[in-house]
LUMGUKOL-96197 format. One line per 5 residues: for each residue z, x, y of N, C-alpha, C. Coordinates in Angstrom, 1 decimal. Each point is the difference from the previous one (the first is absolute). Last residue first. Layout:
N
Z,X,Y,Z,X,Y,Z,X,Y; ...
//
This chain:
331
104.5,95.5,-103.3,-1.2,0.9,0.0,-0.5,0.3,-1.4; 2.9,-4.3,2.7,0.0,1.1,-1.0,-1.3,0.8,0.1; 1.5,-3.9,2.6,0.2,1.3,0.6,-0.1,1.1,-1.0; -0.4,-4.6,-1.3,-1.0,0.2,1.1,0.1,1.4,0.6; 3.1,-1.5,-3.2,-1.2,0.5,-0.6,-1.1,0.2,1.0
4.1,-1.8,1.5,0.2,1.4,-0.4,-1.3,0.5,-0.7; 0.0,-4.5,1.2,0.0,0.8,1.2,0.2,1.5,-0.3; 0.3,-3.1,-3.5,-1.4,0.0,0.5,-0.1,0.9,1.2; 4.2,-0.9,-1.9,-0.7,0.9,-0.8,-1.5,0.1,0.5; 2.8,-3.1,2.2,0.5,1.4,0.2,-0.8,1.0,-0.8
-0.9,-4.6,-0.7,-0.5,0.5,1.3,0.5,1.4,0.3; 1.6,-2.0,-3.9,-1.5,0.2,-0.1,-0.5,0.5,1.3; 4.4,-1.4,-0.1,-0.1,1.2,-0.7,-1.5,0.4,-0.1; 1.0,-4.2,1.9,0.5,1.1,0.9,-0.2,1.4,-0.7; -0.8,-3.9,-2.6,-1.1,0.3,1.0,0.4,1.1,1.0
3.3,-1.3,-3.1,-1.1,0.6,-0.7,-1.2,0.3,0.9; 3.9,-2.3,1.6,0.2,1.4,-0.2,-1.1,0.7,-0.6; 0.6,-4.4,3.0,-0.7,0.4,-1.2,0.0,1.5,-0.1; 1.9,-2.5,3.6,0.8,-0.3,-1.1,-0.7,0.5,-1.3; -0.3,1.6,5.5,-0.6,-0.5,-1.2,1.0,-0.2,-1.2
0.9,1.9,4.5,-0.7,-1.3,0.2,-0.4,-0.6,-1.3; 2.3,4.2,0.3,0.8,-0.9,0.9,-0.6,-1.4,0.1; -2.3,3.6,-2.3,1.2,-0.5,-0.7,0.9,-0.9,0.7; -3.8,2.1,2.1,-0.4,-1.1,-0.9,1.2,-0.5,-0.8; 0.8,3.6,2.8,-0.3,-1.2,0.8,-0.4,-1.1,-0.9
0.5,4.1,-2.0,1.3,-0.5,0.4,-0.1,-1.3,0.8; -3.9,2.3,-1.2,0.6,-0.6,-1.2,1.4,-0.6,0.4; -2.3,2.5,3.2,-0.7,-1.3,-0.2,0.6,-0.7,-1.2; 1.7,4.3,0.9,0.3,-0.9,1.1,-0.6,-1.4,-0.2; -1.1,3.5,-3.0,1.4,-0.4,-0.2,0.4,-1.1,1.1
-4.2,2.0,0.4,0.0,-0.8,-1.1,1.4,-0.6,-0.3; -0.5,3.3,3.3,-0.6,-1.3,0.4,0.0,-1.0,-1.1; 1.4,4.3,-0.9,1.0,-0.7,0.8,-0.5,-1.3,0.5; -3.0,2.8,-2.3,1.0,-0.4,-0.9,1.1,-0.8,0.7; -3.4,2.1,2.5,-0.5,-1.2,-0.7,1.0,-0.6,-0.9
1.2,4.0,2.2,-0.3,-1.0,0.9,-0.4,-1.3,-0.6; 1.3,4.5,-1.9,0.8,-1.2,-0.3,-0.4,-1.2,1.0; -2.0,4.8,-2.2,-0.1,-0.8,1.2,0.6,-1.4,-0.3; 0.7,5.2,-2.4,-0.3,-1.4,-0.1,0.0,-0.8,1.3; 0.1,4.8,-2.1,-0.2,-0.3,1.5,-0.4,-1.5,0.1
1.3,2.4,-4.0,-1.3,-0.7,0.1,-0.4,-0.2,1.4; 4.1,2.1,-1.0,-1.1,0.8,-0.5,-1.3,-0.6,0.1; 3.9,-2.4,1.3,-0.3,1.1,0.9,-1.2,0.8,-0.5; 1.6,-3.4,-2.8,-0.7,-0.6,1.2,-0.3,1.1,1.0; 2.4,1.2,-3.8,-1.3,-0.3,-0.3,-0.8,-0.6,1.2
4.6,0.8,0.5,-0.8,1.3,-0.1,-1.4,-0.3,-0.4; 2.9,-3.6,0.0,-0.2,0.4,1.4,-0.8,1.3,0.0; 1.3,-1.6,-4.2,-1.0,-0.9,0.7,-0.3,0.4,1.4; 3.3,2.3,-2.4,-1.3,0.3,-0.6,-1.1,-0.9,0.7; 4.5,-0.8,1.1,-0.4,1.2,0.6,-1.4,0.4,-0.5
2.1,-3.7,-2.0,-0.4,-0.3,1.4,-0.5,1.2,0.7; 1.6,0.6,-4.3,-1.2,-0.8,-0.1,-0.4,-0.3,1.4; 4.1,2.4,-0.6,-1.2,0.8,-0.3,-1.3,-0.8,0.0; 4.6,-0.5,2.9,-0.7,-0.7,-1.1,-1.3,0.7,-0.3; 3.1,1.0,3.7,0.3,0.7,-1.3,-0.8,-0.6,-1.2
-1.7,0.1,5.3,0.8,-0.7,-0.9,0.3,0.8,-1.2; -2.1,-0.1,5.5,0.3,0.9,-1.2,1.0,-0.8,-0.9; -3.9,-1.2,4.2,1.3,-0.3,-0.7,0.1,0.9,-1.2; -3.5,-0.4,3.7,0.4,1.2,-0.7,1.4,-0.2,-0.7; -2.8,-3.1,2.7,1.2,0.5,0.6,0.5,1.3,-0.7
-3.9,-2.5,-1.4,-0.2,0.4,1.3,1.2,0.7,0.6; 0.3,-1.8,-4.4,-1.1,1.0,0.1,-0.2,0.6,1.4; 3.0,-3.6,-0.8,0.5,1.3,-0.5,-1.0,1.1,0.1; -1.4,-4.4,1.1,0.9,0.6,1.0,0.6,1.3,-0.4; -2.5,-2.3,-3.2,-0.9,0.5,1.1,0.8,0.6,1.1
2.4,-2.1,-3.4,-0.7,1.2,-0.5,-0.9,0.6,1.1; 1.9,-4.2,0.8,1.1,1.1,0.1,-0.6,1.3,-0.5; -2.7,-3.8,-0.4,0.1,0.4,1.4,1.1,1.1,0.2; -0.6,-1.8,-4.3,-1.2,0.7,0.4,0.1,0.5,1.4; 3.3,-2.8,-1.6,0.2,1.3,-0.5,-1.2,0.9,0.3
-0.1,-4.6,1.1,1.0,0.7,0.8,0.1,1.5,-0.4; -2.8,-2.8,-2.5,-0.6,0.3,1.3,1.0,0.7,0.9; 1.6,-1.5,-4.2,-1.1,1.0,-0.2,-0.6,0.4,1.3; 3.1,-3.5,0.0,0.6,1.3,-0.1,-1.0,1.1,-0.2; -1.7,-4.4,0.0,0.6,0.4,1.3,0.7,1.3,0.0
-1.6,-1.8,-4.0,-1.1,0.5,0.8,0.5,0.4,1.4; 3.2,-1.9,-2.8,-0.5,1.2,-0.6,-1.1,0.6,0.9; 1.7,-4.3,1.1,0.9,1.1,0.3,-0.4,1.3,-0.5; -2.6,-3.8,-1.1,-0.1,0.4,1.5,1.0,1.1,0.3; 0.2,-1.7,-4.3,-1.3,0.6,0.2,-0.1,0.5,1.4
3.7,-2.5,-1.1,0.1,1.3,-0.5,-1.3,0.8,0.2; 0.0,-4.6,1.1,0.8,0.8,0.9,0.2,1.4,-0.4; -2.4,-3.0,-2.8,-0.7,0.4,1.2,0.8,0.8,0.9; 0.1,-1.0,-5.3,1.0,0.1,1.1,-0.7,0.6,1.2; -2.2,-0.3,-4.1,0.1,-1.3,0.6,1.0,-0.1,1.1
-3.2,4.3,-1.8,1.3,-0.6,-0.1,0.1,-1.3,0.7; -3.9,3.0,0.1,0.1,-1.1,-1.1,1.3,-0.6,-0.1; -0.8,3.6,3.1,-1.0,-1.1,0.3,0.2,-1.1,-1.0; 2.7,3.9,-0.6,0.3,-0.7,1.3,-0.9,-1.2,0.2; -0.6,3.0,-3.6,1.0,-1.0,-0.3,0.3,-0.8,1.3
-3.3,3.3,0.5,-0.4,-0.9,-1.2,1.1,-1.0,-0.2; -0.5,3.7,3.4,0.4,-1.3,0.3,-0.4,-1.0,-1.2; -0.6,4.8,-0.6,1.0,-0.1,1.1,0.4,-1.4,0.3; -3.3,1.3,-3.4,1.4,0.2,-0.4,0.9,-0.4,1.2; -4.9,-0.4,0.1,0.3,-0.2,-1.4,1.5,0.0,-0.3
-1.8,0.7,4.4,-0.5,-1.2,-0.5,0.5,-0.3,-1.4; 1.0,4.1,2.1,0.7,-1.1,0.7,-0.4,-1.3,-0.6; -2.2,3.8,-1.6,1.4,0.0,-0.5,0.7,-1.2,0.6; -4.4,0.8,1.5,0.0,-0.5,-1.4,1.5,-0.1,-0.5; -0.7,2.0,4.1,-0.2,-1.4,0.1,0.0,-0.7,-1.3
0.4,4.7,0.2,1.2,-0.6,0.5,-0.2,-1.5,0.1; -3.7,2.5,-1.2,1.0,-0.1,-1.1,1.3,-0.6,0.4; -3.2,0.9,3.3,-0.5,-1.1,-0.9,1.0,-0.2,-1.2; 0.8,3.6,3.1,0.3,-1.3,0.6,-0.4,-1.2,-1.0; 1.8,4.9,-1.2,-1.3,-0.6,0.0,0.2,-1.5,0.5
3.6,3.2,0.3,-0.9,0.8,-0.8,-1.4,-0.6,0.0; 3.4,-2.3,2.3,-0.2,1.3,0.7,-0.9,1.0,-0.9; 1.2,-4.3,-1.7,-0.8,-0.2,1.2,-0.3,1.4,0.7; 2.9,-0.3,-3.8,-1.4,-0.2,-0.4,-0.9,0.0,1.3; 4.6,0.4,0.7,-0.4,1.2,-0.7,-1.5,-0.2,-0.4
2.1,-3.6,2.0,-0.4,1.0,1.0,-0.4,1.3,-0.7; 1.5,-3.8,-2.6,-1.2,-0.2,0.6,-0.5,1.1,0.9; 4.3,0.1,-2.0,-1.0,0.2,-1.0,-1.4,-0.2,0.7; 3.7,-0.9,2.7,-0.1,1.5,-0.4,-1.1,0.2,-1.0; 0.9,-4.5,1.2,-0.6,0.8,1.1,-0.1,1.5,-0.3
2.1,-2.9,-3.1,-1.5,-0.2,0.1,-0.6,0.8,1.1; 4.7,0.1,-0.4,-0.6,0.7,-1.2,-1.5,-0.2,0.1; 2.5,-2.2,3.3,0.1,1.5,0.1,-0.7,0.7,-1.1; 0.3,-4.7,-0.3,-0.9,0.4,1.1,0.0,1.5,0.2; 3.1,-1.9,-3.0,-1.4,-0.1,-0.6,-1.0,0.5,1.1
4.5,-0.4,1.3,-0.2,1.1,-1.0,-1.4,0.0,-0.5; 1.2,-3.6,2.8,-0.1,1.3,0.7,-0.2,1.2,-0.9; 0.5,-4.3,-1.9,-1.2,0.0,0.8,-0.1,1.4,0.7; 3.9,-1.1,-2.4,-1.1,0.4,-0.9,-1.3,0.1,0.8; 5.1,0.6,1.9,-1.2,-0.8,0.1,-1.1,0.6,-0.9
4.6,1.6,1.2,-0.1,-0.8,-1.2,-1.3,-0.8,-0.1; 1.0,2.8,3.7,0.4,0.8,-1.1,-0.2,-0.7,-1.3; -0.6,-2.3,4.1,-1.1,0.8,-0.4,0.3,0.9,-1.2; 3.5,-2.6,1.7,-1.1,-0.9,-0.4,-1.2,0.8,-0.5; 3.7,2.3,1.8,0.3,-0.4,-1.4,-1.1,-1.0,-0.4
-0.2,1.4,4.4,-0.2,1.2,-0.8,0.2,-0.4,-1.5; 0.6,-3.0,3.9,-1.3,0.0,-0.7,-0.2,1.2,-1.0; 3.8,-0.6,3.0,0.1,-0.9,-1.2,-1.3,0.0,-0.8; 0.5,2.3,4.3,0.5,0.7,-1.2,0.0,-0.8,-1.3; -3.7,-1.0,3.8,1.5,-0.1,-0.1,0.5,0.7,-1.2
-4.6,-0.2,1.2,0.5,-0.3,1.3,1.6,-0.2,0.0; -4.2,2.7,-3.2,1.0,-1.0,0.2,0.4,-0.1,1.4; -3.4,3.1,-1.9,-0.3,-1.4,-0.2,1.0,-1.0,0.4; 0.2,5.0,0.1,-1.1,-0.5,0.9,-0.3,-1.5,-0.1; 3.2,2.2,-2.8,0.5,0.1,1.4,-1.0,-0.4,1.0
-1.1,0.4,-4.6,0.8,-1.2,0.2,0.5,0.0,1.5; -2.3,3.8,-1.6,-0.9,-1.1,0.2,0.8,-1.3,0.4; 2.5,4.0,-0.9,-0.9,0.2,1.2,-0.9,-1.2,0.2; 2.7,0.0,-3.8,0.9,-0.1,1.2,-0.9,0.1,1.3; -2.0,0.9,-4.2,0.2,-1.5,0.2,0.9,-0.2,1.3
-0.8,4.5,-1.2,-1.3,-0.7,0.4,0.3,-1.5,0.2; 3.7,2.7,-1.5,-0.5,0.4,1.3,-1.2,-0.8,0.5; 3.0,-2.6,-3.6,-0.4,1.4,0.1,-0.6,0.3,1.4; 3.9,-3.7,-0.8,-1.5,0.2,-0.1,-0.3,1.5,0.1; 4.5,-2.2,0.3,-0.5,0.5,-1.3,-1.5,0.2,-0.1
3.1,-1.3,3.8,-0.2,-1.1,-1.0,-0.6,0.4,-1.3; 0.5,3.0,3.7,1.4,-0.4,-0.5,-0.1,-1.1,-1.0; -4.0,1.2,2.1,0.4,1.1,-0.9,1.4,-0.3,-0.5; -1.6,-2.9,3.2,-0.8,-0.2,-1.3,0.4,1.1,-1.0; 1.8,0.2,4.3,0.6,-1.1,-0.7,-0.7,-0.2,-1.4
-1.7,3.2,3.0,1.3,0.4,-0.5,0.6,-1.1,-0.8; -4.0,-1.1,2.2,-0.2,1.0,-1.1,1.3,0.4,-0.6; 0.2,-2.8,3.7,-0.4,-0.7,-1.2,-0.3,0.9,-1.1; 1.0,2.0,4.1,1.2,-0.7,-0.5,-0.3,-0.8,-1.3; -3.5,2.1,2.3,0.8,1.0,-0.6,1.3,-0.7,-0.6
-3.0,-2.5,2.5,-0.5,0.2,-1.3,0.8,1.0,-0.8; 2.4,-2.8,3.9,-1.1,1.0,-0.1,-0.4,0.1,-1.5; 2.0,-4.5,2.4,0.4,1.2,-0.7,-1.2,0.9,-0.1; 0.6,-3.6,4.1,-0.5,0.1,-1.4,0.4,1.4,-0.6; 3.2,-2.0,3.8,-1.3,0.6,-0.1,-0.5,0.0,-1.5
3.5,-3.1,3.2,-0.1,0.7,-1.3,-1.4,0.5,-0.2; 3.2,-1.8,4.5,-1.3,0.1,-0.7,0.1,1.0,-1.2; 3.3,-3.4,3.1,0.0,1.3,-0.7,-1.3,0.0,-0.8; 2.3,-2.9,4.4,-1.1,0.1,-1.0,0.1,1.4,-0.6; 3.6,-3.6,2.2,-0.4,1.4,0.1,-1.0,0.3,-1.1
0.7,-5.0,2.2,0.3,0.9,-1.0,-0.3,1.5,0.4; -1.0,-4.1,2.4,1.4,0.0,-0.1,0.5,0.9,-1.1; -4.6,-0.8,0.9,0.5,0.5,1.3,1.5,0.0,-0.1; -2.5,-1.9,-3.6,-0.2,1.5,0.0,0.7,0.6,1.3; -0.2,-4.7,-0.4,0.9,0.5,-1.0,0.0,1.6,0.1
-3.0,-2.4,2.6,1.3,-0.3,0.5,1.1,0.5,-0.9; -4.7,0.4,-1.1,0.5,0.9,1.0,1.4,-0.2,0.5; -1.7,-1.2,-5.0,0.0,-0.7,1.3,0.5,1.0,1.1; -2.5,1.9,-4.3,1.3,-0.5,0.4,0.0,-0.6,1.4; -3.7,2.3,-2.3,0.3,-1.3,-0.7,1.3,-0.6,0.3
-1.6,4.2,1.8,-0.9,-1.0,0.5,0.3,-1.4,-0.7; 2.0,4.2,-1.4,0.6,-0.6,1.2,-0.7,-1.2,0.5; -0.1,1.6,-5.2,-0.7,0.2,1.3,0.7,-0.7,1.1; 1.7,0.2,-4.5,-1.0,1.1,-0.1,-0.8,0.2,1.3; 5.4,-1.6,-0.7,-1.4,-0.5,0.0,-1.0,1.2,-0.1
5.7,-1.8,0.3,-0.9,1.0,-0.7,-1.4,-0.7,0.0; 5.3,-0.3,2.5,-1.2,-0.6,-0.3,-1.0,1.0,-0.6; 5.6,-0.6,0.8,-1.1,1.0,-0.2,-1.2,-0.9,-0.5; 5.2,-0.4,2.7,-1.1,-0.6,-0.7,-1.1,1.0,-0.1; 5.7,-0.5,1.0,-1.2,0.9,0.0,-1.1,-0.7,-0.8
5.2,-1.1,2.6,-1.2,-0.4,-0.8,-1.1,1.0,0.1; 4.5,-0.3,2.3,0.1,0.4,-1.4,-1.2,-0.3,-0.9; 0.6,-1.3,4.7,0.1,1.5,-0.1,0.0,0.5,-1.4; -2.6,-4.6,1.2,1.4,0.5,0.1,0.0,1.5,-0.2; -4.4,-2.6,2.2,0.7,0.4,-1.3,1.5,0.4,0.3
-4.0,-2.6,2.5,1.4,0.3,0.4,0.8,0.4,-1.3; -4.7,-0.7,-0.4,0.1,0.2,1.5,1.4,0.4,0.4; -1.4,-1.2,-4.5,0.1,1.4,0.3,0.0,0.3,1.5; -0.4,-4.5,-1.8,1.2,0.6,-0.7,0.2,1.4,0.5; -3.8,-2.6,1.3,1.2,-0.5,0.7,1.3,0.7,-0.5
-4.1,0.9,-2.2,0.0,0.6,1.3,1.2,-0.4,0.8; -0.9,-1.9,-4.3,0.6,1.4,0.0,0.1,0.6,1.4; -2.1,-4.1,-0.5,1.4,-0.2,-0.3,0.7,1.3,0.0; -4.7,0.0,0.4,0.7,-0.5,1.2,1.5,-0.2,-0.1; -2.6,1.3,-3.8,0.1,1.1,1.0,0.6,-0.5,1.3
-0.8,-3.2,-3.4,1.1,0.9,-0.4,0.1,1.2,1.0; -3.4,-3.1,0.7,1.3,-0.7,0.2,1.1,1.0,-0.4; -4.4,1.4,-0.9,0.3,0.0,1.5,1.3,-0.6,0.3; -0.4,2.2,-4.8,-0.7,-1.1,0.7,0.3,0.1,1.5; 0.1,4.5,-3.0,0.8,-1.1,0.5,-0.9,-1.1,0.6
-1.3,4.4,-1.7,-0.3,-1.2,-0.8,1.0,-1.2,0.3; 0.1,4.6,1.8,-1.2,-0.7,0.5,-0.3,-1.3,-0.7; 3.5,3.1,-1.3,0.4,-1.0,1.0,-1.2,-0.7,0.6; 1.2,3.1,-4.0,-1.2,-0.7,0.3,0.2,-1.1,1.0; 4.5,1.2,-1.4,-1.1,0.8,-0.5,-1.3,-0.9,0.2
5.1,0.2,2.1,-1.1,-1.0,-0.3,-1.2,0.9,-0.3; 5.7,0.5,0.1,-1.3,0.7,-0.1,-1.0,-1.1,-0.2; 5.4,0.4,2.1,-1.0,-0.7,-0.7,-1.3,0.9,0.0; 5.8,0.2,0.8,-1.3,0.6,-0.1,-1.0,-0.9,-0.6; 5.5,0.6,2.3,-1.0,-0.9,-0.6,-1.4,0.6,0.1
5.5,1.8,0.1,-1.4,0.1,0.5,-0.9,-0.9,-0.8; 4.8,1.1,-0.8,-0.1,-0.8,1.2,-1.4,0.0,0.6; 2.5,2.1,-4.0,-0.7,0.8,1.0,-0.3,-0.8,1.3; 2.0,-1.9,-3.9,1.0,0.8,0.8,-0.7,0.8,1.1; -2.1,-4.7,-1.8,0.3,1.3,-0.6,0.8,0.8,1.0
-1.6,-4.4,1.0,0.9,-0.1,-1.1,0.4,1.3,-0.6; -1.3,-2.1,5.2,-0.4,0.9,-1.1,1.0,-0.1,-1.1; -0.7,-4.3,3.0,0.7,1.3,0.1,-0.5,0.9,-1.2; -3.5,-3.6,1.7,1.4,0.0,-0.6,0.6,1.4,0.2; -4.5,-1.0,1.0,0.8,-0.6,1.1,1.5,-0.1,-0.4
-3.6,1.4,-3.0,0.4,1.1,0.9,0.8,-0.5,1.3; -1.8,-3.0,-3.3,0.9,0.9,-0.7,0.6,1.1,0.9; -3.3,-3.0,1.7,1.3,-0.7,-0.3,1.0,0.9,-0.7; -4.4,1.6,1.0,0.8,-0.3,1.2,1.3,-0.6,-0.3; -3.0,0.5,-3.5,0.5,1.3,0.4,0.9,-0.1,1.3
-2.2,-3.8,-1.6,1.0,0.3,-0.9,0.6,1.4,0.4; -3.7,-1.4,2.3,1.1,-0.9,0.4,1.2,0.3,-0.9; -4.1,2.1,-1.1,0.6,0.6,1.3,1.2,-0.8,0.4; -2.4,-1.7,-3.7,0.7,1.3,-0.3,0.6,0.7,1.2; -2.5,-4.0,0.6,1.3,-0.3,-0.7,0.7,1.3,-0.4
-4.4,0.1,1.9,1.0,-0.2,1.0,1.4,-0.2,-0.7; -3.6,2.7,-2.8,0.1,-1.3,0.6,1.1,0.0,1.0; -3.6,3.7,-2.3,1.4,-0.2,0.3,0.2,-1.3,0.9; -4.0,1.3,-3.8,0.4,0.0,1.4,1.5,-0.3,0.1; -1.6,2.5,-4.4,-0.3,-1.3,0.7,0.5,0.0,1.4
0.0,4.0,-2.6,-0.7,-0.9,-1.0,-0.3,-1.3,0.6; 2.2,3.5,2.5,-1.2,0.7,-0.7,-0.7,-0.9,-0.9; 4.1,-0.4,3.0,-1.2,-0.8,0.2,-1.2,0.6,-0.6; 5.7,0.0,-0.3,-1.2,0.7,-0.3,-1.2,-0.9,0.1; 5.5,0.8,1.6,-1.1,-1.0,0.0,-1.3,0.7,-0.3
5.7,1.1,-0.3,-1.4,0.5,-0.1,-0.9,-1.2,-0.1; 5.3,1.1,1.8,-1.0,-1.0,-0.4,-1.3,0.7,0.0; 5.7,1.0,0.2,-1.3,0.6,-0.1,-1.0,-1.0,-0.5; 4.9,-0.2,0.1,-0.5,0.0,1.4,-1.3,0.7,0.1; 2.2,-0.4,-4.3,0.1,-1.3,0.7,-0.6,-0.1,1.4
-1.7,2.8,-4.3,1.0,0.3,1.1,0.0,-1.2,0.9; -2.9,1.2,-3.8,1.2,-0.7,-0.4,1.1,0.3,1.0; -4.6,2.0,-1.1,-0.1,-1.2,0.9,1.2,-1.0,-0.4; -0.9,4.6,-1.6,-0.1,-1.1,-0.9,-0.1,-1.3,0.7; 0.6,4.0,2.4,-1.1,0.3,-0.8,-0.3,-1.2,-0.9
3.9,-0.1,2.5,-1.2,-0.2,0.9,-1.2,0.2,-0.8; 3.9,0.8,-2.2,-0.1,-1.4,0.2,-1.2,-0.3,1.0; 1.2,4.5,-0.9,-0.6,-0.6,-1.2,-0.2,-1.5,0.2; 2.2,2.4,3.3,-1.4,0.4,0.0,-0.7,-0.7,-1.2; 4.7,-0.6,0.4,-0.7,-0.7,1.1,-1.6,0.3,0.0
3.0,2.2,-3.1,-0.2,-1.4,-0.3,-0.8,-0.7,1.0; -0.8,5.2,-0.3,1.2,-0.8,0.1,-0.4,-1.4,-0.3; -3.3,3.4,0.2,0.7,0.0,-1.2,1.2,-0.9,0.0; -3.1,1.5,3.6,-0.8,-0.8,-0.9,0.7,-0.1,-1.4; 1.1,1.9,4.6,0.2,0.8,-1.2,-0.9,-0.6,-1.1
-1.1,-0.4,5.4,0.7,-0.6,-1.2,0.0,0.9,-1.1; -0.3,1.9,5.1,-0.8,-0.7,-1.0,0.8,-0.5,-1.2; 1.6,2.7,3.9,-0.5,-1.3,0.5,-0.7,-0.8,-1.1; 2.1,4.2,-0.9,-0.9,0.3,1.1,-0.7,-1.3,0.5; 2.2,-1.3,-4.0,-0.1,1.4,0.1,-1.0,0.3,1.2
3.4,-4.4,-2.0,-1.2,0.6,0.6,0.1,1.5,0.2; 2.6,-3.9,-2.6,0.0,1.5,-0.1,-1.2,0.6,0.6; 0.8,-4.7,-0.4,1.4,0.4,0.1,0.0,1.6,0.2; -4.1,-3.6,1.6,0.5,1.0,-1.0,1.4,0.4,0.2; -3.1,-3.0,2.7,1.2,-0.5,-0.7,0.6,0.9,-1.0
-4.0,1.0,2.7,0.9,-0.8,0.9,1.3,-0.5,-0.6; -3.5,2.3,-2.4,0.7,0.9,0.8,0.9,-0.7,1.0; -2.9,-2.5,-2.9,1.1,0.7,-0.7,0.9,0.9,0.9; -3.9,-1.9,1.8,1.0,-1.1,-0.2,1.2,0.6,-0.8; -3.7,2.8,0.6,0.7,-0.2,1.3,1.1,-1.0,-0.2
-2.8,0.7,-3.7,0.9,1.2,0.3,0.8,-0.2,1.3; -3.2,-3.2,-1.0,1.1,-0.2,-0.9,1.0,1.2,0.2; -4.1,0.2,2.3,0.8,-1.1,0.5,1.3,-0.2,-0.8; -3.2,3.1,-1.4,0.7,0.5,1.1,0.9,-1.1,0.6; -2.9,-1.2,-3.4,1.1,0.9,-0.6,0.8,0.6,1.1
-3.8,-2.6,1.2,1.1,-0.8,-0.6,1.1,0.8,-0.5; -3.7,2.4,1.7,0.6,-0.9,1.1,1.2,-0.8,-0.6; -3.3,3.5,-2.0,1.5,0.0,-0.1,0.6,-0.8,1.1; -4.8,0.5,-0.9,0.6,1.0,0.8,1.5,-0.1,0.1; -3.4,-2.9,-2.3,0.2,1.3,-0.7,0.7,1.1,0.8
-3.0,-3.8,2.4,0.7,-0.1,-1.3,0.2,1.3,-0.6; -0.5,0.2,5.2,-0.7,-0.4,-1.1,0.8,-0.2,-1.2; 2.3,-0.7,4.8,-0.7,1.1,-0.7,-0.7,-0.6,-1.2; 4.4,-1.1,3.7,-1.5,-0.2,-0.1,-0.6,1.1,-0.7; 5.0,-2.5,1.2,-0.6,1.1,-0.7,-1.4,-0.3,-0.3
4.0,-1.6,3.6,-1.3,-0.4,-0.6,-0.7,1.2,-0.7; 5.4,-1.7,1.7,-1.1,1.0,-0.2,-1.2,-0.7,-0.6; 4.9,-1.3,2.9,-1.1,-0.4,-0.9,-1.0,1.2,0.0; 4.1,0.5,2.2,0.4,-1.2,-0.8,-1.1,-0.5,-0.9; 0.8,5.3,1.2,-0.6,-1.2,0.6,0.5,-1.2,-0.8
2.8,4.6,0.2,-0.9,-0.8,-0.7,-0.5,-1.1,0.8; 3.1,4.0,0.7,-0.9,-0.5,0.9,-1.1,-0.9,-0.6; 3.7,3.3,-1.4,0.4,-1.4,0.0,-0.8,-0.7,1.1; -0.5,4.6,-1.6,0.5,-0.3,1.3,0.4,-1.4,0.3; -1.6,1.6,-4.3,1.0,1.0,0.4,0.5,-0.3,1.4
-3.5,-2.7,-1.8,1.2,-0.1,-0.8,1.1,0.9,0.5; -4.2,0.3,2.1,0.6,-1.3,0.3,1.3,-0.2,-0.8; -2.7,3.8,-0.9,0.6,0.1,1.4,0.8,-1.3,0.3; -2.5,0.0,-4.0,1.2,0.9,-0.1,0.7,0.1,1.4; -4.1,-2.3,-0.3,1.1,-0.8,-0.5,1.3,0.8,-0.1
-3.9,2.2,1.5,0.3,-1.1,0.9,1.2,-0.8,-0.5; -1.8,3.4,-2.7,0.8,0.6,1.1,0.4,-1.1,1.0; -2.7,-1.2,-3.8,1.3,0.5,-0.4,0.8,0.5,1.2; -4.4,-1.3,0.6,0.8,-1.2,-0.2,1.5,0.5,-0.4; -3.2,3.3,0.4,0.3,-0.5,1.3,0.9,-1.3,-0.1
-1.5,2.3,-4.0,0.9,0.7,0.8,0.4,-0.6,1.3; -1.9,-1.6,-4.7,-0.2,-0.5,1.3,1.0,0.7,1.0; -0.5,1.4,-4.6,-1.1,-0.9,0.1,-0.3,-0.4,1.4; 3.7,2.9,-1.1,-1.2,0.6,-0.4,-1.2,-0.9,0.3; 4.3,-1.6,0.9,-0.2,1.1,0.9,-1.4,0.7,-0.4
1.6,-3.4,-2.8,-0.5,-0.6,1.3,-0.3,1.2,0.9; 1.9,1.2,-4.0,-1.3,-0.5,-0.2,-0.6,-0.6,1.3; 4.5,1.3,0.0,-0.9,1.2,-0.1,-1.4,-0.4,-0.2; 3.3,-3.4,0.1,-0.2,0.5,1.3,-1.0,1.2,0.0; -0.5,-3.4,-4.1,1.2,0.5,0.7,-0.4,0.7,1.3
-1.8,-4.2,-3.4,-0.4,1.1,0.8,1.2,0.6,0.7
//
């Protein structure tokens, strides 16, 4: 991630760090707090690069010089990355960090940098060891802690850091990224409502479960809006025929889950007056308006089915219950 992307995604974070870089007023320790997918780790790496870059521009790293590349590849002698995303961070790792950074800096920049990702996964012993280390930091040391929640970090550590909050990305940002990833307008619109991080765009783009759910929902709604009973018959005969019988339960659940999510997005589009370039989606919305369709019972069925999906491992039974409720509202 480069500085321009950071400025677009997290403008307050960008300005805070930019001011610190330009005024040489960096904190010795930062705590980056925010949901997954908000570019916390990428920003930490960019900041680390900016501290050692040979060709900074307006305070920020060029990301092309050898020093920037070495940071990116975790091959810089005075840079330590500890990742707690997969397993807990042990005291031995912190003691090793302390030992290495007690030595004279090896690189010409003379600055030592560490990043601890998912710092909430430190053991208590590790956290206490680190606390002693950051209480009296050297002038050439910069530490960056990354977490999803401030509540998960020891107050004694948080109090010694400058806290930088990363806000969730807007649906508009996700939509634009989905379009850049090659999705058409309708899929970009739907995907932007479903994801919590940019990385999920490619996952849904290549998801058979998602694509099948969108196709089945569109076909079902055309039948349902013309005649509710025929819509039920279609859903029973075609919509979830493969889903219910497939032995891969996880894919079954994913497909029905996406189907329910798309149904809710469709209802929201109906009430919000969303305009799309997709002819099929527009036709569905127009049909709903012409029928003056009452979505109250429909939404209740979707909500109950989603709740059942969270609790039930029997996808076939869940589907039968959903169909029964929809038939109960048929005229």
